[in-house]
N, C-alpha and C positions, 0 to 999 in steps of 0.2 A: 565314657563320653568323650568324643574329640574335641579339639579346639575349635572354635567359631572360624569358618573359612573366609576371612575378611578379604583377603587378596583376591580369592576366586569370585567372591560375590561382586566385588568393585567392577569386574568385567561382564556381569550379567545385565541382560536387558529383558524385560518382562513386559508383555504386552496384558494389560488389564481392561476388560471389557465389562460393563454391567450397568446396572441401575444406580445413578448418580444422585446424591442428595446432599444438601446443606444442613448440618445440625447447628442451629442457632441457640445459644443459651442467654437467658436473662437470670442474672445473679442479684439476690437482695436480703433483706432481713425482713423477720417478720414479727412485728410488735403488737398487732392487734387483729381482732376478727371484724370483719367487714358489717356493718350495719345493716347492709342491704339482703345480706345472706349468710349463712353460716359457713363462711369460706375465709381462710386467712388473706389478709392484704400484704403485699409482697411490696416493699418501697425499693425499686431496681436501682441498684448501684454500678453495675458493670453489665456489659453485653461482648459476648464473645461467640464468633462463627468458627466453625470447624468443618473439614471435608468429611462427609460420610458415606456409607454405602460402598461401591466399588472405588469411590474417589480416597476413601479411607485405608483400602487396600494398598492403593499405589503411594498414598503418603507412608504407610509404613514401609513399604518396598525400599523407597528412598532413604527413609530413616536407617534402614540396616545395611546401607551402603550401595545397593544395586541402583539400576537406572529404570525408570518405570514411563511408558507410554500409556496413556489413558483415553479410552474411546467410550463415549456414552451421550445421551441426550439430555438438553436442558432447554428450558425457555428462554424467549427473548425479554428477560426481566431482571429486574435487581438480584435475585437469587443466584441465577444463571451468571450474571457476570461476576457476582461474588465467587461462586466456585473457580471460575477461570482465573480470577487474581489470586484466588488463595492456592491455587495448582501452579501457578508461575511462581509465586513465593517459596514453594516447598520444593520447586525444582524438578516438577512433572512435567513430561512433555504431553499437554492435554490435547488431544484432537478432537473437540467439542461439536458434537451436530445440534444446531440451533433450530427449534421449531416454535415459530411464531404464535401458534395455535396452544402451546402446550405450557403449563406453569412448571416452573422448577419444583421437585420434590423438595420440600422443606419440612423438617421437623423442628418445632420450636419449643424448648422446654423452659419453663420457668422453677428456678431454683431457690429455695429458701433456708438458709442455715445448712448448704451442703447437700440438701436432700431434694429430690424431684418432686414438685408440687404437682405440675400440670404438664402435659404434652399437647401440642396442637399439630396435626400434621395436613399439609397441603400436596395433594398428587393427584397426577391422572396420566393415563397411558398412552406413548406414544402412537403415532398412526403409522401404516405400511409404509409409506414413503421414507419416513424417517429410519424405518428398520432395513429397508434396501439400501439406503446410505450407509448405514452403519455396517452392514455385511461388505459392501464393497471396500471400506476404508480397511477392515479388518483383512480382507483378501490381499489387499496391497501393502500392508505393514507386516504380516505375519511372520514372513520368512527373514525379517530383519531382527528377529527375536530368539532369547534361548527358552523361553516358557511363555505359555499364555493362560492367563488366570480369568475365569468367566464368574464373575460376583452376581449371584440370582437374587434379589430381594423381591421378587415378584411384583415389580412395578411395572414390567412391560418391554424393557429394552432386550430382554432374552428370549422374547415370545418366540423367536425362530433359532433357538439356540442350535438345533441339529446342523443348518448351514454353517455357522461358527465352528463349531467341532470338527465337521468335514473340510473346512478351510484349513484348520489347524494340521490335521492328520494328512493333507494333502501336501503340504509344507514340512511336514516330518518335525513337527515343533510340539513337545508334549503340552497336554491341556489338564489343568485342575481346575475342577468345578465345585463351587460351594453352593448346593442345590437349594430349590424351594418346593415345595408341594410334595405329591406323591407320584406324579407322572415321569418316573425316572426314565422312562424308556425314551425321553428327549436327549439324554445323555450318552446314549449308546456311543461307544468309541472313544471316550475320553480318557485320559490316564489314570487319574483318580477323582472321585468325588468324596467330599468331606461333610457327611450329613451330622448335624448334632443329636443327641439322642431322641428329642421329640420328631425331627425329620425323620431319622431311620424309622421310628416306630410309625410313622405314616406311611412309609414306602413298604415295610415287611411284616406290620403288625407286632402287637406286644410279645415279648419273649420271657419266659419265667427262668431260664438258665442261661449261662454262659455258652453250653454247648449248643444250645437252641439258637442264641444270636449268631455263634459262629457258622452254623449250618444255612441259615438265613442270609447272612452276609455273603458267604462264599457263593451261594447259589445267585445272588442279585449280581454279584461282581462278574459271574460268568454270563450271565444273561446280558449284559451291558459291555462286555468284551473289555473290562476295566484291567489295568496292570494293578492297581492296589484300591482298597476301599478303606478309608479313616473315619472311624464314628468318635468324633469329639463328646465326652460324657460329663462334662461341667466337674463337679467335686470328685466323680469316678474316674477321671484321667481320660486317655485316649486309648483306643484299641485299634491296630492296623491289621488289615486281613490281605494277604498276598498269596502268591504260589507257595511261599513258605510256611504257610497257615496263619496262626493268630499270634500277635505280639501286642502286650499291653504295657502301659507306663501310666503309673498313679499321677495324681494331680500334684502339682508344687504346693507345698505347704504355705500359703499365703493369705492374709487377712483380705477378704473380698469387700472392695468399697464399690466398685461399679463394674458391671460386666457389659455395658455398651461397647460395641465395636470389638470385644474379644475375639469375636470369631475372625474378622478381618485381619487381625494381628496374626492369629494363628496361620491364616491362609498365606499371609505374606512371607512369614518367617519359613513356612514349608516351601512355599514356590522358590525362594532364593537359595535355600541350602541344598535343596534337591537339584535346581539347575547348576549348582556349583560342583556338582559331582557326588554328594554323599549319599549314601544309600537310604531308601526309604526310612526304615527305623531310626537312624541318626538323625536325618532330617525331622522327623516325629518328635524326638526327644527334645530338638532346638524350638520346634513350634510350640510345644509343650510348655518349655520354660517361659519362652515369650508371653504365652497366654496367662501364665501365672504372675508374670510382673505387671502387665497391662490391667488387669482387673484392681489393682491396688491404686488406681488412678480414676481421677474424675471424669465422666464422659469419654466421647471417643478420642482415645490417646495413641501414642505411638510409643513403640520402644527401639532403643538403638542397640547397636552391636555392643558399645561399651556397658551397658546395663546387663546384657546378657552373659559376659564373661566376667 
């Protein structure tokens, strides 16, 4: 495995587009059960907000030493302003589209003794006007970047993803897509897509053997005109499919504490190392290592270049 290309990564600019969300954590102690219902009572001692979704991808890109521009939709509310403030603190160039009619996607987690007890989600889908603005912003920015990352959490920001992929192709900029759902024709022309095991099953059906997976993956890659397809498989590692065939890497042996946001970290590491000039499989090795580190942390977290080396 080559050394992490820190100097090359420092010159990289990545445009991250997708569903933005605020991850809000309430930490506390559980000392009794509620007399009102058989549920634990959490005495909140600490509150913490973190960037989530596509914003967490951008946060990881900056943490790894590259520069990130972030485009997405937020509401005219406290959570949206919090995302803007956190992005600025993290050194992310955030170009946020504010929709006064839309609540910012917010995931509020209640944690007791370092375990998640409850999650409450607030979310709605942005309207067509916001999506027109988003595409215009992407078209104006894409040529200034070395890589485009489309982070799809099925919250609506990438409802017209075909136009975003086309804008990047027109500018000659590679496109990495973290997909959602099963309608993968939307991603035709991307450079690589990175479905996890469940998402790949949604797209091609269940497979019984590795040979069957390879046949289906390569067929899907051809149908979508992809340069590469990476299936992230949790404890089974990652499998890359390219013109060279199938290449697999086992998962890093780490204690898994929390998988929240691990896919964002993998996507960020893959983007910066590939943009820095590493071959696909070398980039996948670094992404695998980054994912192995971040699952040992609580909540949506980041990995630094120092931790990888």
